[in-house]
C-alpha positions in Angstrom: 127.4 43.8 98.6 124.2 42.0 97.5 122.0 42.7 100.5 119.3 40.3 99.0 121.4 37.4 100.1 121.2 38.5 103.8 117.8 40.2 104.2 114.4 38.5 104.1 110.8 39.3 104.8 108.0 36.9 105.9 104.5 38.3 106.5 104.1 35.6 109.2 107.2 36.6 111.2 108.2 39.9 112.9 105.1 41.6 111.5 106.5 41.4 108.0 109.5 43.6 108.8 112.7 43.1 106.8 115.0 41.0 109.0 118.6 39.6 108.7 118.4 36.1 107.2 118.5 33.4 109.8 117.6 35.8 112.6 114.6 37.6 114.0 116.6 40.9 114.1 114.9 43.6 112.0 117.2 45.7 109.7 116.1 48.8 111.5 117.8 47.6 114.7 121.1 47.5 113.0 120.6 50.9 111.4 119.3 52.5 114.6 122.4 51.2 116.5 124.8 52.4 113.8 123.1 55.8 113.7 123.4 56.0 117.5 127.2 55.6 117.2 127.5 51.9 118.1 130.3 50.0 116.5 129.7 46.9 114.4 131.6 44.9 117.0 129.3 46.0 119.8 126.2 45.3 117.7 127.4 41.8 116.9 128.2 41.2 120.6 124.7 42.4 121.6 122.9 40.2 119.0 124.7 36.9 118.9 122.5 35.5 116.1 124.0 38.2 113.7 126.9 37.5 111.4 129.5 40.1 110.4 128.1 40.3 106.8 124.7 41.4 108.2 126.1 44.9 109.0 127.1 45.9 105.5 124.0 44.2 104.1 121.8 46.4 106.3 123.7 49.5 105.1 123.4 48.5 101.5 119.6 47.9 102.0 119.2 51.4 103.5 121.2 52.9 100.7 119.1 51.4 98.1 115.9 52.5 99.8 117.3 56.0 99.9 117.0 56.1 96.1 113.2 56.4 96.6 112.1 53.7 94.4 110.3 50.3 94.9 112.8 47.7 96.2 111.6 44.1 96.0 112.5 42.0 99.1 113.0 38.3 98.6 110.8 36.0 100.6 
């Protein structure tokens, strides 16, 4: 999964938080919901602007950040 295709950051939107491309949903919203035990299906139902591929993209992004190195985020 190449999360770079699905995550973007724009300093002028959402306070520069990483968001799922084509939405205003920050990546942390997906991760918080998954960590809280929500299913991918429920998250997608609650945030209709999300696409199924956004869920694994958010996880791949978090996994890369866990390597504790600088991760460039495409604009």
